[in-house]
N, C-alpha and C positions, 0 to 999 in steps of 0.2 A: 280241626287246623291244617291238617294234612291235604283235606280237599282245596281248601282256600289257594295253598302253596301251588298244587298241581293245576289250577284255574290260572292263578297268576303267572305260573309259567308256561302255560300254554299262550295265555294273550301275548306274553313277550315274545315267545316265538314268533306268533303269527304276525306280530308287528314288524319284527326282524326280517321276516320273510317277505312281507309287503313293501318293507322300506328297501330291500335288496331289489325286488323286481322293480321299484319303482327309479331305483338309481340305474339299473341295466336298460331301461327304458330311455331314460334320458341319455345315455351314454351312446346306446345306438341311433336315435335320433340325431345327436351331435355329428355323429362319426357320418351318418348317412346325408344328412341335410345343412350340415353346419352351422346349426341352430337348433335349440329346443322347442320343438312343437308350437311355434309362435305362427303368427300371420293367417290366421283364419279368417275366411273372409264374411263368415256370417256371425252375429250375435244376438243375443236374447232381447226382445221385444214384449214388452207387458201386453200390448193390444196385439199387435200382429204375430207372437210368438218368435219369430225371427226377421232379421231384417240385415241389409248388407252394413259392414262393418264401417266407420267413417275414417276418412283418410286413409284408407286400405292399398297397399301396393304388393300385388303378387300375382296369383294367374288363378284361372278356372276355365274348366273345360279346353285345357291344353292352349289358353292364349292369355297375354299380361293384361290385368284387370287395375285399374287405379280409381279410387273413389273419392269424392270429395268431404268439405266438411259436413255435408248433410246426409253422406252415405249413398250418395247417386252415381254410376258408373257415368258421370258426365266432369266437364271443366268445373272450377269453382263458379258458383253463381252468386251475385249480388242479390240482397233481398229487395231491395230497392229497384224498381224497373226503370231503365234510363228511358229518357225521353225519345219519341220515335221508335220505339221497339215493341215489337208483338210478340208474345209467348205462348207458346204450346207445352203443353203438361202431356207427354205419353206416358199412359199408364198400364201397365201390361206383365208378363211372366218373364220368361228365359227367351220367347221371341223377340220382344222388346228390347231386353236387356243384352241380345246378341250372342247368344249362347254359340260358341265355336267361330266366333269371327272377332277382329278386333273393335275397338268401342267407336272408333270414327267410321267401320263400315257397317253398324248396326243403322237400320232405318232412321231412327231419329236425327242421328247425325247428318246423313246423307240427305235426309230431307232439309234439314236447315240450312245445309250448303246450298241445294238447290234453290230455296227460297232466296237466300241472301244474293246470289248470282243472278237471278231473274226478275225479283222485283226490288226496285229501287228507293221506294217511297220510306220503306222501313228497314228496321234492323231487326234480325228474327233469333229468337233464343227458342230450341226445341229441347225440353229438359226432360231427361230419361229416369224416371222415378221407379223403372221394373226392377224387380227383384228374382232372380231364376227361383222356380217351383210356387211364385204367387199363386194363390187361392184366390176365389172373386171378394171374399171379404178383406182379406190382405189389402188387395188392391184398391179399395173402398178407404181404408186408413191411409194408403198413400195419396190419393186423391184429394182426400180431407186435409192432410199436412201439405200437398204442394200448393193449396189456396195461398199460402202466404206468398207465393211468388206472383200473385195476380195475373194468372194465366187468361189469355183471352180466346183461347181454343183448348178444349182436350180430347185428345185421342185415348179410347178406350179399346184395348186388344181383348179378342177372346180366341181362345183355342178349344177343341174337344175336349182336352182334358180339364178345362177349367168346369166343364160339366160333368165329368166322372168322377175326379179326384176328391172333390168336396165331401162326397158322402162317405169316403173311406177316412180321409183326414178328419172329418168331425169326428167320428167315431174314435179315432185314435187321439184326438185331443181332449174330447171329454163331452158327455151329454150336454154341456152347456152350448155348444155349439150345434148340436143336432136340432136343434130348435131355430136355427138361422138367427141365432142373436149374436154370433161373432164372438164370444165371451168365452174363454176356455174355462174349464172346471179349476179348482184350487190344487188338485191333485196332479192335474195335467201340467199346470204352470209351474209347479214345483218341479217336476220330472224334465220338462224342458228347460228350467234355468240349470238344473243341476248337470244337465248335458253339457251346457254352454260351458258351466264354471270348469267342471272335470275335463273337457275337450281342451280346454284352455289354461290348466293348471298341473294336468296330469300326463306324463308322458306315457303312463302304463294303458290309460284307458283310450288316449289318443291312437296308440299301437294296435289295442283290441279291435278298436272301431276300421282302421286301415285292414286290420287282418280279415273282419268280415266284407268290407269293399273286395278284398282280394279274390274272396268266394263268389263274387260276381251278385250280390245278393240285389245290388242296384241293377244290374243289368236284367236279372229276371223279373223287377219290378217294373222296370219299363216296357217289357215284353207283355206283360200281364196288362199294362196301362195301355197299350197299343190294342191289344185284344178286346179290352173293353169298350174302348174308342168306337171299335168297330160296332159294337152293340147298338150305339146311338142310331146306327142307319137298319141294322139286321134286327134289331130286337126294341124298336123305338116304343112299342106301345106294352112293354115290360113295366110292371108297377116299380121295380127299383130306380128304371131308368126315369120316368116320370117323377120319382121323388127327386132323383138327381136334378133334373130340368128344374123342377120349383125351389130347390136351394140357388140353381145358378141364378135365376132369373130375378129372385128375391134379390139378391146382391146387385146384379145390372141395374134393377130399378133403383136402388138407394143411390148409385152413382150417378144415374141420368137425373135423379129428381134433385140430387145435390147441386149438379151444374144449372139445374133451372132455376134452381134458387138462387144461384149467385149470378143469375145471366149471362151463363158462358156458353155459348155453343159447343156441341161435343158431336164426334165421328167414331162409331162404331166399326171396329177394323176386326174382321172375321177371318181367321186363318185356320186353313185346313189342314188334314192329314196327308201326307203323300198317296195313301191307299185310296183315296178319294178320287184319284187322277183316273184310275182303272173303271171308275164307275160311271154310270150316264148321270148328267146332271140332274135329271128327275130324281134320283136317288138322294140328292143333297139333302136329306132331311133338317140336319142340324142348322144347315146355312139358311133353309126357309124359315125354320121357328125364329132364328135370330134376326134375319130380315124383318118378319113380322112385327119382331118386337121394336124394331127401328122405325117401322112405319107408323106403330101405334102411338110412339114417343115423338114423331116428326123429327128425326134425327138424321143426318147423311148415314150413308152406310157405306163400307167397301167390303165386298165380296172376292174376296183373293181366289177362291177356288173358280168362280164363274170367269174371271180374268185369266185365269191359269189355263182353262180349258179351249180359251180362244187362241193361245200360242201353242207353236209347235211342239210336240211330246218331249222332243229332246232337251228342248230348251226348257220347258215348265220343270222337267225332271233336274236340270242343271241347277235350278234354284234351290235345291234341298239338300242338306247335309246329310240329313237321316229322316225320319218319318213327319218331322213337324218343325224342324229348325231350319234356317236358309243360310245361302253361302252368300256372299258379298254383293253378288250379282241378284240373287233374290230379294235382299234388303233393300238393293236400288231400284228393283222393280216395284216393291212397295211405296217406296217414295214416290215412285212416278206417279201411282194412282192417288194418293193423298192430296199431292201437290194442286192439282186443279180446284180440288173442294177449297182449300186454304185460299188460294187466288181469288176465288168467288167470294169468300168472305170479306177479304181487303177490298175488292171492289164493291162490294154492298157497304162495307164501313166508310168508304169515300163519300158515297151517295148520300149517307147518313150523315155525314159532316163529324165523324171522329166517334162513332159508337163504340171502337175499340177501347177508347180512352176511360 
């Protein structure tokens, strides 16, 4: 009986201690942010693991961010495509999202403005479906869901971390992803959903995560990611690198096949890391692999590294904010490279008397 009382007393004390910590965390967040741990930009997704929260208004990477009812960093879009409108679906990660720049500075919106100012026969919507940190399998679901907008063209953006990050992330999410199935195991789904719930309902949990971020765990991960991206150049024959390529190209093929199934032309946008500017173009092995993939599938390809190499070094460096994200000028550069390909599609559609409709 005494043992039961001691256990019960311990449980009560522990519960009161946790409640006190939670209340203190609420007070800390309220004083510091004038709100209680609300406004998280990401939320759980059963297929993608996470996505952008719908109708979000806040900030990310130091820039204001608003999302629409579909969870896109974009203005509100009607499901019904207006007459004489062509839609371009931009699929990608933090680069397409516009990490570090305003939404209107990201290349999808700069491309949209360019198209609407120069081509008068149609009204253009360039829909930005990207989520920061997206892996190739997550982009597949973004593309699949984006088909409801009846896009006329799809842009599929790749960068080097699309190749090196999946093998690490698949192991983190569970063995179910290791076989390129794109479906997390039950345990990982529970953990991801638990993290999302606690992050949005527990100030103590959120403060612990903030503390870990303050210890620069994320920064160390980014350095590690850059180092591993360099392995694509210097250790390209390594078995682990070969496995990573297989996983990446598996999902790339699924995205291209989905476009072909729907009769939608697609453009492969290959985004480099800044360290590649210091190498000769003959060492651009990742770009070569992806260009061969595009040629095999008979799709258009925009190799940013090739075009950056043709610009003055100071100019090309100014296009980067960090190792792989772009300044507003860098995004404008991307838009100018994609524009002629879409213009060509428009001209061909006119010759074919409305193949876009």
